[in-house]
TORKOL-4160 file (C-alpha; in steps of 0.2 Angstrom, whole numbers, padded with zeros to 4 digits, m for minus):
74
<pt num="1" X="0036" Y="0021" Z="m0043"/>
<pt num="2" X="0051" Y="0010" Z="m0037"/>
<pt num="3" X="0055" Y="0021" Z="m0023"/>
<pt num="4" X="0036" Y="0022" Z="m0016"/>
<pt num="5" X="0036" Y="0002" Z="m0017"/>
<pt num="6" X="0053" Y="0002" Z="m0006"/>
<pt num="7" X="0045" Y="0014" Z="0006"/>
<pt num="8" X="0030" Y="0004" Z="0008"/>
<pt num="9" X="0040" Y="m0012" Z="0011"/>
<pt num="10" X="0050" Y="m0003" Z="0023"/>
<pt num="11" X="0036" Y="0003" Z="0034"/>
<pt num="12" X="0027" Y="m0014" Z="0032"/>
<pt num="13" X="0042" Y="m0022" Z="0038"/>
<pt num="14" X="0042" Y="m0011" Z="0054"/>
<pt num="15" X="0025" Y="m0013" Z="0057"/>
<pt num="16" X="0027" Y="m0032" Z="0056"/>
<pt num="17" X="0042" Y="m0032" Z="0068"/>
<pt num="18" X="0033" Y="m0021" Z="0080"/>
<pt num="19" X="0017" Y="m0032" Z="0079"/>
<pt num="20" X="0028" Y="m0048" Z="0083"/>
<pt num="21" X="0036" Y="m0040" Z="0098"/>
<pt num="22" X="0019" Y="m0034" Z="0104"/>
<pt num="23" X="0012" Y="m0051" Z="0101"/>
<pt num="24" X="0026" Y="m0059" Z="0111"/>
<pt num="25" X="0022" Y="m0047" Z="0126"/>
<pt num="26" X="0004" Y="m0052" Z="0125"/>
<pt num="27" X="m0001" Y="m0033" Z="0121"/>
<pt num="28" X="m0017" Y="m0030" Z="0111"/>
<pt num="29" X="m0012" Y="m0025" Z="0095"/>
<pt num="30" X="m0027" Y="m0012" Z="0091"/>
<pt num="31" X="m0022" Y="m0003" Z="0108"/>
<pt num="32" X="m0005" Y="0001" Z="0103"/>
<pt num="33" X="m0005" Y="0019" Z="0095"/>
<pt num="34" X="0012" Y="0017" Z="0085"/>
<pt num="35" X="0006" Y="0002" Z="0077"/>
<pt num="36" X="m0010" Y="0010" Z="0072"/>
<pt num="37" X="0001" Y="0024" Z="0065"/>
<pt num="38" X="0012" Y="0012" Z="0055"/>
<pt num="39" X="m0004" Y="0003" Z="0048"/>
<pt num="40" X="m0012" Y="0018" Z="0042"/>
<pt num="41" X="0005" Y="0024" Z="0035"/>
<pt num="42" X="0005" Y="0007" Z="0025"/>
<pt num="43" X="m0012" Y="0009" Z="0020"/>
<pt num="44" X="m0008" Y="0026" Z="0012"/>
<pt num="45" X="0007" Y="0020" Z="0003"/>
<pt num="46" X="m0003" Y="0005" Z="m0003"/>
<pt num="47" X="m0015" Y="0017" Z="m0011"/>
<pt num="48" X="m0002" Y="0028" Z="m0018"/>
<pt num="49" X="0006" Y="0014" Z="m0026"/>
<pt num="50" X="m0010" Y="0008" Z="m0034"/>
<pt num="51" X="m0016" Y="0025" Z="m0040"/>
<pt num="52" X="0003" Y="0027" Z="m0048"/>
<pt num="53" X="0001" Y="0011" Z="m0056"/>
<pt num="54" X="m0016" Y="0015" Z="m0062"/>
<pt num="55" X="m0010" Y="0031" Z="m0070"/>
<pt num="56" X="0005" Y="0023" Z="m0078"/>
<pt num="57" X="m0007" Y="0011" Z="m0087"/>
<pt num="58" X="m0022" Y="0022" Z="m0090"/>
<pt num="59" X="m0026" Y="0021" Z="m0109"/>
<pt num="60" X="m0014" Y="0007" Z="m0113"/>
<pt num="61" X="m0027" Y="m0007" Z="m0111"/>
<pt num="62" X="m0030" Y="m0015" Z="m0129"/>
<pt num="63" X="m0045" Y="m0027" Z="m0133"/>
<pt num="64" X="m0047" Y="m0035" Z="m0150"/>
<pt num="65" X="m0035" Y="m0021" Z="m0156"/>
<pt num="66" X="m0045" Y="m0006" Z="m0150"/>
<pt num="67" X="m0039" Y="0004" Z="m0137"/>
<pt num="68" X="m0050" Y="0004" Z="m0122"/>
<pt num="69" X="m0050" Y="0020" Z="m0111"/>
<pt num="70" X="m0057" Y="0021" Z="m0094"/>
<pt num="71" X="m0055" Y="0039" Z="m0088"/>
<pt num="72" X="m0068" Y="0039" Z="m0075"/>
<pt num="73" X="m0058" Y="0023" Z="m0066"/>
<pt num="74" X="m0051" Y="0029" Z="m0049"/>
């Protein structure tokens, strides 16, 4: 999961750097295909990280001494 988080942060930094350059050049961000691809990639990595964390903690929640399972959670 650490590798996934590092990959997400790397892509996020690339996206932010490109976005800053485009803003300085007065380019509309939503029209730039590479920026949109990077944004989608970051979104995908965020979801993968979220699901990995959810799988890691599934069934580990404790409330009042009783395990609470949530098998239907996505």
